[in-house]
N, C-alpha and C positions, 0 to 999 in steps of 0.2 A: 282440270278436265273443262268446267266450264268455258273460262278464260282461252284456255287453248284453242277448243273448236271455236268459238264465240269471234274469236279474232281472225282464224284462219276463213271461218266463213264470209265475214265483213271484209276482208282483204280481196278474197278471189271474186265477189262481187262486183268490189270497186274498181278491180283490175277487169273485169270484162264489161264493165259498162260502156255503152255505145257513144256517150256524152264526150268520152275522152277523145275520140280521133278528132273532134272540132278544137280543143283545147291544144292539143300536141300538134296539130298541124304547123303552126307558126313557128313552134321550137325547135322543129325537126328540120324547117327549112334553114334554118341558121347552121353554121359550121360547128360539130362538136366532138368529143372524143367518146368513143363507145362506152368504156367504163364509167367514166363520169354521168353521163347521160342515164345508164341504167341504173345507177344508185342514187342519183338524184331523183328518179321517179319512184324507184322502189322506199326510198326515204318519205318522198312526198305523200306518198299513199300510207303507208306506215303510221307518220303522224295523224293523217287525217283519221285514221282507223282507231286509234290509241285515245286522242283528246275527244274525239265525236262521238264516239261508240261504247269503246271498250271501259275508261275511266267513269264512264256512267253506270257500268253493271258492276265495278269492283266497289265503286260508291256505295251502293245497292246492299252489296255482300256486307260490306265491313260496318254499314249502319247498324245491321240485325246482327250481327255476330262479333264476339270478342275477336281482335286483332293484334298482331304483333308486326315489328318491323320487318323481320324474317319472313315473314307471310307476304308482307307488300313486295317484298324484293323477288321473293319467287315467283308471285302474281305476275307482275311486271315483266320479269326474265321469260316465263310462258307466253306472255302476250306478245312480248317483241319475236319471240322464234314462232310462234304461229303467223305471224304477218311475213318472216322472211322465210319461211318454210313454203308459205303459200306462194309467194311470188316465185321461188324456184321450182316450183311444181307447174306454176303457170308459163314459165320461159321453156320447161321441158316439154310439154305438151302443146304448145302452138309454135317452136321453132321451126319454121319452113325447111331448114339446111337438114335436119334430122328426118332423112326420110324411114329410118327404123325407129320411128318413136314410139312404134307398137311395144318395142322392148322395154320401154321405158316404164311402162304400166305395173310390172310387177316389182321393180324397184321403190314405184311412189306408193305400191300398198305396203310393201315390206318397212318402208320410211316411216306410213302413216301408224303401222299395227306397233312399229318399235315405241313410236311416242306416246301413244295410249296406252300402251301396254306398260310402260315404265311408270305413268301416274297411278295406275290401282296396283303394281306389284312390287316395285321399291319404294321399302320404306327409311330409307339412309338419305336425310337431306341432300348430302353432300354429292353420293352417287346421282340421284335424281338431278341435281344441278349440273353435275358432268356429264350426263345424256342430253340436258337440252342445251348447254355449252356446245357439243359434237352436235347436234344438228344443226344448230346456227350456223356453226362453222362449215358444214358440208352445203348447206345452203349460199353461206359467203362466196364458196369455191365454186359452185355452179354458178350463181349469178356473174362472176369474173370472165367466165366464158360465154355469158349469154349475150345475143344481140339486141342493141338496145330496139331495134325497129318490131321486136314483138310484142313490145306495150302498147304498140300504135296500127289498131285496123279500123279500116273504113265501118260505118254505125250501117250494118246490112241490112239491119230493119227497113232504115230508110228508103231503101233501093227495092222494098216490095209497094211502094205507092208506084214506082214506075212499072214494075211487072204486072201489077194489079189493074192499072189503067187500061180501060178499055172493054175489061169484062164485065163491069157494073155490078159486081158481087163484093160489097162489103163484107159478107160473111167469109169469102174466101181471104179478103184480104188479112183478117182477124187470126184465120187459120194459119195462115203464111206467116204471119207475126208471131204466132205463137212458135210454130217449128223452128223460124229461124232463133228464135231467141231461145239457146238451149235451156238459160237457168229459170225461165219461165217455166218450159215444160219440164225440167227437175223438179221446181217446185211443185208440180200437179204430181209428179210422180210420187212425190215425198208422201204428200196427203193421201196419194191411193194406199202406201203401206201404213201409214197412221190409222186409216179406215180398216184395213186389215186386222190391227193388231188390238184397236177400241173396243171391241165386243169384249176381249179377254179381260178388260178394266171396269168397263161400265156393268158386265154381267154380274160383278160382286156385290152388286146393291139388289139384294131381293127385295121383293114387294113394293118396286118402284118403276114406273114407268121411264127409263132413262133412256129408251130409244132416239126419242124426239132430240135430246141433247147433243148425240154424238152428230145429227142432222147439222143443226146449229154451230156447233166446233167445226166442221168441216168444210164450212163457208168460209172461213177465212184464208181465201187464196189472192193473197195481194194484186200479185202480177197482174193480173187479168181483169183487176179492177182500177185499173190506173192507165188506161190507154190513152183518154185524152191528155192528161197531165203527164205523161211522157212523152207525148210528141205534141210540140205547141204548133207545129206546123199543119198538122193533122186538125187538129181543134181550131185554128183558125178557118181551113176550110171550109169544116164541117158546119162553120157559125155562118158563115158567108153566104153560102151557097145558098139561094131558094129551095126549100122543099127537102135539103136534106137533113135537117135536123130528126123530125119523124122517123125518116128511114132510117139513120144511122142507128138511131136511140133502139128503135125496134130491133135490128138485127144484132146491134150490141148485148141488149137483154136477153136475144134468143141463144147466144154464142157465151154467155155466161152461165146459161142456165143448163147449157148442155154440158159444160165441163164440172158445174155443180151435181148434176145428174150422174153422170160418169163417176165420182168419187161416193157420193151415194149409195151407187149400185154396187160397188165394191163392198160399201158399208153394209148394207143388207145382206150382201152373199155369205160376207164373214159371220155375222152375226147367226145367219141360219146354220151354218156349218156348227158352230159352237154350242149353240143354244135351241136353234129351232124358234119355233112360235112366230112367225113372220108371217104375217094375212095382207089382207088388202088395206086395212087401215094402215100398217106400217107402209105401203108401197105409194100410197096418197098421200101422206103425211111429208115422205120424201120427195115427193113430186111438186106438193106445195111451197113447203119449205125452199126447196131448191130454187124456185120461180121467183117467190117472194124476195130471198136474199139478192137475187139477179134484177128485180126493180129495186130494189132499194139502193144497189151497188151504182145502178145506172144514173138514177136520181142525183145520188150524192156526188158522183162525177161530172154529172151534168151542172148542176148548181154550184159544187163548192170547187173547182178543180184545185189541184195543189199548187200554187206559184213561188217564183222566186228559190229552187232549188237546185243546186249544184250537180250533182251525181246522182244515179239512181237509187243507191242506197238509201238518200234522205227520202225518196217514194217509199220504198219498201217498208222502211220503219218509223213512218210517219204515223202519228197517235189517232189519223183520222180513220186507219184500217180497223181499229176495234169498235168502229160506233155500229156498224151492219151488225157484226157477230154478236155484241152486247144484244142489241134488240132482237135478233133471232134466238138468242138464249133466254130471252124475258118471255118471247113467244112459245119456246119450246118448254118452258117451264110451268106456262099455264097449260098447254096440252097435256103435259104428262100430270096433272092435277085430276084429268077426267080420264074416263074409258071408255065412254060411249064416242063412236066415229062422229057423230055431227057436230060435237063441240070440237072435234079437229077442225072439220071443213069451215066450221062458222067463223072461228078466231082467224084462221088464215087468210079465207077469203075475203072478211070484212077488210083487213089490213092490205089486200092485194088491190081489192075496189076503191080504196083511198089513193095509195100509190098511185095507180094509174089515172085516176081522174087528176090528182097533182100534176103526173107528167103531162097530159094533154093539154091542160092549162098553162102551164109554163114555156111548152113547147112551142 
């Protein structure tokens, strides 16, 4: 289950990376055969997914659990199936020749449901391997008919600079950037779903103030915290133009805060529905943790941007993304130790003042 879902997700993110267009432009200028180009791209992205991401996860699993050769073979088979299935779905949903592509949605849902249902239902290893091989065969047949150009798409997010030019609104640029990059928007929607379910999990800890822990965990929204790292041209423009640093960072901080507060609002509403007892203290805590998380994220992105990455997956899974959530978990733990609201305010406000003073000095 983990290997299949993880490999599918990484492969899908890799195929949707906006940096692919720059690297594939020269390749598509050369004469090529459609099938050879399609499978070359799919195999290259599959190799990247398996070697740099999936194998690391498998190594962690096998390091803490007893394993056998059969388990390793089945895990690799599931990982390859996840990559090829994601590539087949990508070609089905992005090929412009299919004007009826909405008809493929039930097929994709049925296909996905069959794969994951077989993981939980089928106990016989031979039958399970047969299902996986069948899925890989269907993916192979689908990719035989796929147009290689479905894997080549312009970096639409970069076009926002042109469309936003002259408006003078940095916040509008960020909002359009989030809407244009569907993966970023999907990640935020996923956090909202987690925020709706989290009260059921944290509510089991009776006698402890675990509400702030949820706010800290929900600030792990990597895509919106790597805006400068994923767009070097934007970073160069912001750093070169006079007076733009403070203006950009201020709007960037407000943008991250808005997204964080939206997710926290879902969390608060869900907690009120399931458990109640949401008052002014919890609302103020949500507001301040969202603001502090935004300040630290902007500070980290400005002082320590991620360099030398190849595709956006390297940014999404960089270890740096855990720094701010861990700091916020520590602060949330301190808040949970006291029930008096003044300690909530004091703990977070001090951290915010220190962060703001550091930003003003460095920018």
